[in-house]
C-alpha positions in Angstrom: 27.3 58.8 126.3 26.0 55.7 124.7 26.7 53.5 127.7 25.1 56.0 130.0 21.9 56.1 127.9 21.7 52.3 127.7 22.1 52.0 131.5 19.3 54.6 132.1 16.9 52.8 129.8 17.7 49.4 131.5 17.0 50.8 134.9 13.9 52.7 133.8 12.4 49.5 132.3 13.3 47.4 135.4 11.7 49.9 137.8 8.6 50.6 135.7 6.4 49.3 138.4 5.7 51.1 141.7 8.8 51.3 143.9 9.1 49.3 147.1 10.0 51.8 149.7 10.9 50.4 153.1 12.6 53.4 154.8 11.2 54.1 158.2 12.0 56.5 161.1 15.6 57.5 161.2 17.0 54.6 159.3 19.2 55.8 156.5 18.2 55.1 152.9 19.9 51.8 152.1 21.4 51.0 148.7 22.6 47.4 148.2 24.8 46.6 145.3 25.8 43.0 144.7 27.6 41.0 142.1 30.6 38.7 141.3 34.2 39.8 141.6 35.3 42.6 139.2 31.8 43.3 138.0 32.3 47.0 138.9 30.3 47.0 142.1 32.9 48.6 144.3 33.6 51.5 141.9 29.9 52.0 141.2 29.0 51.9 145.0 31.7 54.5 145.7 30.6 56.9 143.0 26.9 56.5 144.0 27.9 57.4 147.6 30.0 60.3 146.5 27.2 61.7 144.3 24.5 61.3 146.9 26.6 62.2 150.0 25.8 58.8 151.4 28.1 56.8 153.7 30.0 54.0 151.9 30.6 50.7 153.6 33.0 48.2 151.8 31.8 44.9 153.2 34.4 43.0 151.1 37.1 44.7 153.1 36.0 42.9 156.2 36.5 39.5 154.6 39.8 40.6 153.1 41.0 41.7 156.6 40.1 38.3 158.0 41.9 36.6 155.1 45.0 38.8 155.6 44.9 38.1 159.4 44.8 34.4 158.7 47.6 34.4 156.1 49.8 36.6 158.4 49.5 33.9 161.1 50.4 31.1 158.7 46.9 29.7 158.4 45.9 28.2 155.1 42.3 29.4 154.3 41.9 26.4 151.9 42.5 24.0 154.7 39.0 23.2 156.2 40.5 21.9 159.4 41.7 25.4 160.2 38.3 27.0 159.8 37.7 27.4 163.5 41.0 29.4 163.8 39.9 31.7 161.1 36.4 32.1 162.7 38.1 33.1 166.0 40.1 35.7 164.1 36.9 37.1 162.5 35.4 37.5 166.0 38.4 38.9 167.7 39.9 41.2 165.1 39.0 44.9 165.2 38.2 46.1 161.7 37.7 49.8 161.0 36.8 51.8 157.9 37.6 55.5 157.3 35.9 56.8 154.2 37.1 60.2 152.8 34.9 61.9 150.3 36.4 64.0 147.5 35.5 67.6 147.0 34.7 66.7 143.3 31.4 64.9 142.7 32.9 63.0 139.8 35.8 61.6 141.9 35.9 58.4 143.9 36.0 58.6 147.7 38.9 56.7 149.3 38.5 54.2 152.0 41.3 53.5 154.5 41.0 50.0 156.1 42.4 49.2 159.5 43.0 45.8 161.0 43.7 46.0 164.7 44.6 49.7 164.3 47.0 49.0 161.5 46.4 50.5 158.0 46.1 47.6 155.7 44.4 49.4 152.8 47.0 48.2 150.2 47.8 44.8 151.8 44.2 43.5 151.5 44.1 44.2 147.8 47.0 41.9 146.8 46.6 39.0 144.5 47.4 36.5 147.3 44.5 37.9 149.5 42.2 37.9 146.5 43.0 34.3 145.8 41.9 33.1 149.2 39.1 35.5 150.2 36.3 33.4 148.7 37.3 30.4 150.8 37.3 32.6 154.0 33.9 34.1 153.1 32.5 30.6 152.7 33.0 29.8 156.4 29.7 30.2 158.2 30.9 31.5 161.6 33.1 34.1 159.7 30.1 35.4 157.8 28.1 35.5 161.0 30.8 37.7 162.7 31.1 40.0 159.8 27.3 40.1 159.2 26.7 41.4 162.7 29.3 44.2 162.4 28.0 45.3 159.0 24.3 45.2 160.1 25.2 47.4 163.0 26.6 50.0 160.6 23.4 50.0 158.5 20.9 50.2 161.3 21.1 53.9 162.3 21.6 57.3 160.7 25.1 57.5 162.3 27.9 56.6 160.0 30.7 54.1 160.8 33.0 57.0 161.2 31.0 58.2 164.2 29.6 61.2 162.3 25.9 61.8 162.1 23.9 63.6 159.5 24.2 61.4 156.4 20.8 60.5 155.0 21.8 57.1 153.5 24.4 54.5 152.9 25.7 52.3 150.1 27.0 48.8 150.6 28.4 46.4 148.1 29.3 42.8 148.3 27.8 39.4 147.3 24.9 39.0 149.7 23.9 42.5 150.7 20.5 42.4 149.2 19.7 38.9 150.2 21.2 38.6 153.7 22.9 41.8 155.1 20.2 44.3 154.1 17.2 42.3 153.0 14.9 45.3 153.4 17.2 47.7 151.5 15.3 50.5 149.7 17.1 49.8 146.5 18.9 46.6 145.3 21.1 46.4 142.3 22.8 43.2 141.0 25.7 43.9 138.7 27.0 41.3 136.2 29.7 41.3 133.5 31.4 38.9 131.1 34.3 37.1 132.8 36.8 38.2 130.2 35.8 41.9 130.7 36.1 41.4 134.5 39.5 39.9 134.1 40.8 42.9 132.1 39.3 45.2 134.7 41.0 43.3 137.5 44.4 43.5 135.8 44.0 47.2 135.4 43.0 47.6 139.0 46.1 45.6 140.2 48.4 47.5 137.9 47.1 50.8 139.1 47.5 49.8 142.8 51.0 48.5 142.1 50.1 45.0 143.4 50.0 43.2 140.0 52.0 40.0 140.4 54.7 39.0 137.9 53.4 36.6 135.3 49.8 37.6 135.6 47.9 37.6 132.3 44.2 38.0 131.4 43.7 34.3 130.8 45.0 33.4 134.3 43.0 36.1 136.0 39.9 35.1 134.0 40.2 31.4 135.2 40.7 32.6 138.8 37.6 34.8 138.6 35.5 31.9 137.2 36.8 29.7 140.0 35.8 32.3 142.6 32.4 32.7 140.9 31.7 29.0 141.3 32.8 29.0 144.9 30.6 32.0 145.6 27.6 30.5 143.9 27.8 27.1 145.5 29.0 27.9 149.1 26.6 26.8 151.8 26.7 30.1 153.7 25.0 33.0 151.9 25.7 32.0 148.3 25.9 34.6 145.6 22.5 35.2 144.1 20.3 38.0 142.9 17.5 39.0 145.4 14.0 38.6 144.0 13.4 42.3 144.1 16.8 43.3 142.7 17.5 44.7 139.3 20.2 42.9 137.2 22.4 45.3 135.3 25.0 43.9 132.8 28.0 46.3 132.9 30.1 44.5 130.2 29.6 47.3 127.8 28.4 50.2 130.0 30.4 53.1 131.3 30.6 53.5 135.0 29.2 57.0 134.7 26.1 55.7 132.9 25.2 53.1 135.5 25.9 55.5 138.4 23.6 58.1 136.8 20.8 55.5 136.5 21.1 54.3 140.1 21.3 57.9 141.5 18.1 58.8 139.6 16.3 55.8 141.0 17.4 56.7 144.5 15.9 60.2 144.0 12.7 58.7 142.7 12.3 56.4 145.6 13.1 59.1 148.1 10.5 61.3 146.6 7.9 58.4 146.7 8.7 57.8 150.3 8.3 61.4 151.2 5.0 61.8 149.4 3.6 58.7 151.0 4.6 59.6 154.6 1.8 60.8 157.0 3.4 64.3 157.4 3.0 64.9 153.7 -0.7 64.2 153.6 
């Protein structure tokens, strides 16, 4: 409970001013969650979507799919001379997401990821893909190809599964609030100590059965810090907090606490948008 209360207080203070509500017409309520690797953004985004009944779009899965496609063809993502080949793969590959929500509000939805109609949900989460995904995401034409696909998903009230009726969507990544959804109704920027993130990543890999032999917390921590530097310094859409985003340090917070705070803020902004609309006057 302590973590939950701390998160709520942090969010409340950060949003003490009047909320910036940008929702118009039939556009779904957009929640953008950004942050470095293993900061908790994916788990948080999934739980927020589950609680609100919003669509969940895992933008990182797109870059992981492109990385997997490149590796499967023997292309080295760290070799800049092969960037054009990777860009071509990003444009030509068909990437699909199928999010299945749990009947329990406290459970995480599951996302099946398809690359050219093949289920690669587990393959894109391996340590090898994680090691190379930042290099792939730093390629400008790759980001442009992915950006267009993701923006298309967030533009209407119809979900990426082809189902209508969801009132909002949640996206997580590294440039959602700054580039992908710059007018998102709510932007959150999650951060966490690199040591804590390394421990979380090891737990995640062990749970999925993809932990590589010899991996330890120090090695994973160094790899995360290397990826952080790549993400912050890349020329195309570097990792940074949007000016109107709230930074939330999750190092010592429970997932439930930060999810509660974000959900409460979504409700507050929805209420503000409803009361300010012409039909409510």
